[in-house]
N, C-alpha and C positions, 0 to 999 in steps of 0.2 A: 527577508526584511524584518528588522526588529520593530515591534510595536512599542510605543511609549508606555511606560508604567502608569497605572491609574493614579491619580492624585489621591492623597490621603484625605479621608473625609472625617472630620471631627464628629464624635458622637453628639447627637442632639441633647441640648440641655433642657429640652422641654419647650413648650409653647412660648414664642417671643412675648416678652412683657409680663409674663407670670413669674413672680419672684420665687427663688429657690425654696424659701420657707413655705410658701403656699404649695409648691409642688410636693414637698414632704408632708404637708397637712393632708393633701389628697391621697398620697400613698398610705398614710396612716389610716385613713378611713376605708381603704380598699379591701380589708380583710374581715370576713365574718368573725373570726376569733378576736380581732382587735375591737370590733364593733361590740361584742359581748363584753369584753373587758371594760370598755368605756361606760357601759351601763352600771358597772359595779361602783362607779364614783358618783352616781346620782345623789343628789341631796347633800353634797359636800363631804362625802366619805373619804377618809384617808386610810390607805391600806399598804401593808408591807407586800413585798414580792410573794412571800409564802401565803399570805392571805388571798391575794389575787389568784395564785395558782390553785389553791384549795377551792375557792368559790367558782372559778372558771372551769375547773376539771381538767387542768393541764399540769404538766411538770413545772417545777420552779425554773428550770433552764428555759423552757418555752416562754413562761411568764416574763422572765427577765428580758429575753429577746423582744417580745412583743411590746413590753413597756419602754424599751429603748427606742423603738420605732414611733411609738406614741409620743414620747418626750421630744424626739427629733421633729415630729410634726406639730408640736406645740399643743397637743391635746391634753396631755398630763404634764405636771411638774413634780419635782422630787425634792426631798430634803433627807439629810442623813442624821440619825440619832444614834451615836455610837456605831455599832456595826450594821444596824438596820437602816434600810432606806425605805422611806415611806413616800407613796405617790398619791396625788389627788388631781382633780380636773383643773386644767389651766384655762380659766375663763377668759382671761386677757388674751392669751395665745389664740384661742378659738375665735374670739371676736375679731382680732387683727387679721387672721387668715380669711375669715368670711368676708370682711370688708375688702380685702385685696381681691378675692375671688369675684365678688359682686362687681367691683370696679372693672375688672378685666372682662367679665362677661357682658357688661354694658358696652364696652368698647368694641369687642370683637363680634358681638352678635346683634 
């Protein structure tokens, strides 16, 4: 006798009620390398990918990948000046993500 095929299960989109932006924020904070990079932007510093790579002791390719995740998580923002992209802390993005997270935690916990 044939058994029925299992129903397809959609991948979890994360905790119910937690915005995708806030999930990306938490993911951005989850890496020690990204945490080190975040500290480079203290005091309003604005740095290019090359400067981040040099100061963090990583390759430019790795710096670029990590900065992409930080930007997606609203931890940093970027601007282009010619061929150079400069990054700086995204205070508004961090504040919004923290507010969302705080509201979520008050609700669920």
